[in-house]
PAZAPA-4460 file (N, C-alpha, C; in steps of 0.05 Angstrom, whole numbers, plus 32768, in hexadecimal, padded with zeros to 4 digits):
% residues 115
    n_x    n_y    n_z   ca_x   ca_y   ca_z    c_x    c_y    c_z   seq   type   mol
   8C1D   81E8   7E9F   8C00   81ED   7E9D   8BF4   81E9   7EB8     1      M     A
   8BE0   81F9   7EBF   8BD2   81F6   7ED9   8BB5   81F0   7ED3     2      D     A
   8BA5   81ED   7EE8   8B89   81E7   7EE6   8B79   81FC   7ED7     3      N     A
   8B80   8215   7EDB   8B72   822B   7ECD   8B77   822A   7EAF     4      E     A
   8B8F   8225   7EA7   8B95   8222   7E8B   8B88   820A   7E7F     5      E     A
   8B86   81F4   7E8E   8B79   81DC   7E85   8B5B   81E1   7E81     6      L     A
   8B4F   81F1   7E92   8B33   81F8   7E90   8B2E   8208   7E76     7      K     A
   8B40   821A   7E70   8B3E   822A   7E57   8B40   8217   7E3F     8      K     A
   8B52   8204   7E40   8B55   81F1   7E2A   8B3C   81E1   7E27     9      E     A
   8B30   81D9   7E3D   8B16   81CA   7E3C   8B00   81DB   7E2F    10      L     A
   8AFF   81F4   7E37   8AEB   8206   7E2D   8AED   820B   7E0F    11      D     A
   8B05   8207   7E04   8B09   820B   7DE7   8B02   81F2   7DD7    12      N     A
   8AFD   81DC   7DE4   8AF5   81C4   7DD6   8AD8   81C7   7DCD    13      L     A
   8AD1   81BB   7DB6   8AB6   81BC   7DAC   8AB0   81A3   7D9C    14      S     A
   8A98   81A2   7D91   8A91   818B   7D80   8AA3   8189   7D68    15      K     A
   8AAF   819F   7D60   8AC0   81A0   7D49   8ADE   819B   7D50    16      K     A
   8AE3   8196   7D6A   8AFF   8191   7D72   8B09   8177   7D65    17      S     A
   8B22   8177   7D5E   8B2E   815F   7D52   8B36   814B   7D67    18      T     A
   8B3A   8133   7D5F   8B43   811E   7D71   8B5E   8126   7D7D    19      V     A
   8B6F   8132   7D6C   8B89   813C   7D76   8B85   8150   7D8D    20      E     A
   8B72   8162   7D8A   8B6D   8175   7DA0   8B63   8168   7DB9    21      E     A
   8B52   8153   7DB6   8B48   8144   7DCD   8B5F   8135   7DDA    22      L     A
   8B71   8129   7DCA   8B88   811B   7DD5   8B9A   812E   7DE4    23      Q     A
   8B9E   8146   7DD9   8BAF   815A   7DE7   8BA2   8162   7E01    24      K     A
   8B88   8167   7E01   8B7B   816E   7E1A   8B7E   8158   7E2F    25      Y     A
   8B7A   8140   7E28   8B7C   812A   7E3B   8B99   8127   7E45    26      I     A
   8BAC   812B   7E33   8BC8   812A   7E3B   8BCD   8140   7E50    27      K     A
   8BC4   8158   7E4A   8BC8   816E   7E5D   8BB9   816A   7E77    28      D     A
   8BA1   815E   7E76   8B92   8158   7E8E   8BA0   8144   7E9F    29      M     A
   8BAC   8130   7E93   8BBB   811C   7EA2   8BD3   8129   7EB0    30      I     A
   8BE0   813B   7EA2   8BF7   8149   7EAE   8BEF   815B   7EC6    31      E     A
   8BDA   816B   7EC1   8BD1   817E   7ED6   8BC7   816F   7EEF    32      V     A
   8BB8   815A   7EEA   8BAD   814B   7F01   8BC0   8136   7F0C    33      R     A
   8BD7   8134   7F00   8BEC   8122   7F09   8BE2   8105   7F09    34      K     A
   8BD5   80FD   7EF3   8BCB   80E2   7EEF   8BE0   80D0   7EE2    35      F     A
   8BFA   80D7   7EE6   8C0F   80C7   7EDB   8C0F   80AB   7EE8    36      R     A
   8C09   8097   7ED8   8C08   807C   7EE3   8C15   8069   7ECE    37      T     A
   8C17   8051   7ED6   8C22   803D   7EC4   8C0C   8033   7EB1    38      S     A
   8C14   8026   7E9C   8C01   801B   7E89   8BEE   8007   7E96    39      L     A
   8BF9   7FF7   7EA8   8BE9   7FE4   7EB7   8BD4   7FF2   7EC8    40      L     A
   8BDB   8007   7ED6   8BC8   8016   7EE6   8BB2   8022   7ED4    41      E     A
   8BBA   802D   7EBD   8BA6   8038   7EAA   8B94   8022   7EA0    42      R     A
   8B9E   800B   7E9B   8B8D   7FF5   7E92   8B79   7FED   7EA8    43      M     A
   8B82   7FED   7EC0   8B70   7FE7   7ED7   8B5B   7FFC   7ED9    44      C     A
   8B62   8015   7ED6   8B4F   802B   7ED7   8B3A   8028   7EC1    45      L     A
   8B44   8021   7EA9   8B32   801D   7E92   8B1F   8007   7E98    46      L     A
   8B29   7FF1   7EA3   8B18   7FDA   7EAA   8B02   7FE2   7EBE    47      T     A
   8B0A   7FF2   7ED2   8AF6   7FFC   7EE6   8AE1   800D   7ED8    48      E     A
   8AEA   801F   7EC6   8AD7   8030   7EB8   8AC4   8021   7EA6    49      E     A
   8ACF   800C   7E99   8ABE   7FFB   7E88   8AA9   7FED   7E9A    50      I     A
   8AB0   7FE4   7EB2   8A9D   7FD9   7EC4   8A87   7FEC   7ECC    51      G     A
   8A8F   8005   7ED1   8A7B   801A   7ED8   8A69   801F   7EC0    52      E     A
   8A74   801F   7EA8   8A64   8023   7E90   8A51   800C   7E8D    53      L     A
   8A5A   7FF3   7E92   8A48   7FDC   7E90   8A31   7FDE   7EA3    54      A     A
   8A36   7FE8   7EBB   8A20   7FEC   7ECE   8A0C   8000   7EC4    55      K     A
   8A15   8016   7EB8   8A03   802A   7EAD   89F3   801F   7E96    56      E     A
   89FF   800F   7E85   89F1   8003   7E6F   89DC   7FF0   7E7A    57      V     A
   89E3   7FE0   7E8E   89CF   7FCE   7E9A   89B6   7FDD   7EA4    58      R     A
   89BA   7FF5   7EAE   89A3   8004   7EB8   8990   800D   7EA2    59      K     A
   8999   800C   7E89   8988   8014   7E72   8976   7FFD   7E69    60      T     A
   897C   7FE5   7E72   896D   7FCD   7E69   8959   7FC5   7E7F    61      D     A
   8940   7FC7   7E7A   892B   7FC1   7E8E   892A   7FA4   7E95    62      N     A
   8936   7F92   7E86   8936   7F76   7E8B   894C   7F6D   7E9F    63      N     A
   895F   7F7E   7EA4   8975   7F77   7EB6   8970   7F82   7ED2    64      L     A
   8977   7F72   7EE5   8973   7F7A   7F01   8989   7F8C   7F0B    65      L     A
   8980   7FA2   7F18   8992   7FB4   7F26   8987   7FB9   7F42    66      I     A
   8997   7FC1   7F54   898E   7FC8   7F6F   8980   7FE3   7F6E    67      D     A
   8965   7FE2   7F6F   8955   7FFB   7F6D   8957   800B   7F86    68      E     A
   8960   8000   7F9C   8963   800E   7FB5   897D   801E   7FB6    69      N     A
   8990   8018   7FA4   89A9   8025   7FA4   89A8   803E   7F93    70      K     A
   89B4   8053   7F9C   89B5   806C   7F8D   89CD   806C   7F7B    71      E     A
   89C8   8070   7F61   89DD   8071   7F4D   89E1   808E   7F45    72      Y     A
   89FA   8097   7F48   89FF   80B3   7F43   8A0D   80B9   7F28    73      S     A
   8A12   80A5   7F19   8A21   80AA   7F00   8A0E   80AA   7EE8    74      S     A
   8A18   80AC   7ED0   8A08   80AB   7EB8   8A17   809D   7EA2    75      S     A
   8A08   8094   7E8F   8A14   8086   7E78   8A28   8098   7E6A    76      L     A
   8A20   80B1   7E66   8A32   80C4   7E58   8A4C   80C8   7E68    77      E     A
   8A4B   80CA   7E82   8A63   80CD   7E92   8A75   80B5   7E90    78      N     A
   8A69   809D   7E91   8A79   8085   7E90   8A86   8081   7E75    79      E     A
   8A78   8087   7E5F   8A83   8085   7E44   8A9B   8099   7E43    80      I     A
   8A98   80B0   7E4E   8AAD   80C4   7E4D   8AC5   80BB   7E5D    81      T     A
   8AC0   80AE   7E74   8AD7   80A4   7E85   8AE6   808F   7E75    82      D     A
   8AD8   807D   7E67   8AE6   8068   7E57   8AF6   8076   7E41    83      V     A
   8AEA   808A   7E34   8AF8   8098   7E1F   8B12   80A6   7E29    84      F     A
   8B0F   80B3   7E40   8B27   80C0   7E4C   8B3C   80AB   7E53    85      I     A
   8B35   8095   7E5E   8B48   8080   7E64   8B56   8076   7E4B    86      C     A
   8B47   8071   7E36   8B52   8067   7E1D   8B65   807C   7E10    87      L     A
   8B5C   8095   7E10   8B6D   80AA   7E05   8B86   80AE   7E16    88      M     A
   8B84   80AB   7E30   8B9B   80AC   7E41   8BAF   8097   7E3C    89      G     A
   8BA5   807F   7E35   8BB7   8069   7E2E   8BC5   806F   7E13    90      M     A
   8BB6   807B   7E01   8BC2   8083   7DE7   8BD8   8098   7DEC    91      C     A
   8BD3   80AB   7DFD   8BE6   80BF   7E04   8BFF   80B3   7E0F    92      E     A
   8BFC   80A0   7E22   8C12   8093   7E2F   8C23   8084   7E1A    93      M     A
   8C16   8077   7E07   8C24   8066   7DF4   8C2B   8075   7DDA    94      L     A
   8C25   808F   7DDA   8C2A   80A0   7DC2   8C1C   8095   7DAA    95      D     A
   8C03   808E   7DAD   8BF3   8083   7D96   8BE2   8099   7D8B    96      I     A
   8BE4   809D   7D71   8BD3   80B0   7D63   8BBA   809F   7D5C    97      D     A
   8BA4   80A4   7D6A   8B8D   8092   7D68   8B80   8094   7D4C    98      I     A
   8B82   80AB   7D3F   8B77   80AC   7D24   8B86   809A   7D11    99      V     A
   8BA1   809C   7D12   8BB1   808A   7D01   8BAD   806D   7D09   100      Q     A
   8BAB   8068   7D23   8BA6   804C   7D2C   8B8B   8041   7D21   101      A     A
   8B77   8052   7D20   8B5D   804B   7D15   8B60   8044   7CF7   102      L     A
   8B6E   8056   7CE9   8B72   8051   7CCD   8B81   8036   7CC8   103      K     A
   8B96   8032   7CD7   8BA5   8019   7CD5   8B94   8001   7CDA   104      N     A
   8B84   8002   7CEF   8B73   7FEB   7CF6   8B5D   7FE7   7CE0   105      K     A
   8B52   7FFC   7CD6   8B3D   7FFA   7CC2   8B48   7FEF   7CA8   106      E     A
   8B61   7FF5   7CA1   8B6D   7FE9   7C8A   8B6E   7FCB   7C8C   107      E     A
   8B74   7FC1   7CA4   8B74   7FA4   7CAA   8B57   7F9A   7CA7   108      I     A
   8B44   7FA8   7CB2   8B28   7F9F   7CB2   8B1D   7F9F   7C95   109      N     A
   8B25   7FB2   7C84   8B1B   7FB2   7C69   8B24   7F99   7C59   110      F     A
   8B39   7F8D   7C61   8B43   7F75   7C54   8B35   7F5B   7C5D   111      K     A
   8B25   7F5E   7C72   8B17   7F47   7C7D   8AFC   7F44   7C6D   112      R     A
   8AF3   7F2B   7C6D   8AD9   7F26   7C61   8AC4   7F27   7C77   113      E     A
   8AB1   7F39   7C75   8A9C   7F3C   7C89   8A82   7F2F   7C7F   114      W     A
   8A77   7F1E   7C90   8A5F   7F0F   7C89   8A48   7F18   7C9A   115      K     A
***
């Protein structure tokens, strides 16, 4: 697969795309962009992206101080997407079906007593 084919795959994604389709796109994107890394590197990238997301969230709260002289070029939507891509990339690396993993985890949660 090349960048042009990847773009076509992206263009075919929609609000009705399945999680499996999203996972396949991210898997293909990782291959095309040669983002092959170790699990540790992916965890570090995820941690960085979570930090960037935290900074974006801070900017939404008027009670928190931010450097108003600094130009911020990102957005909350972009940072949430980066975190999602990192998580899905880790799922791809570990061959985790995130839908099944969610079901398995929720079965555990349903057995808990929530107060």
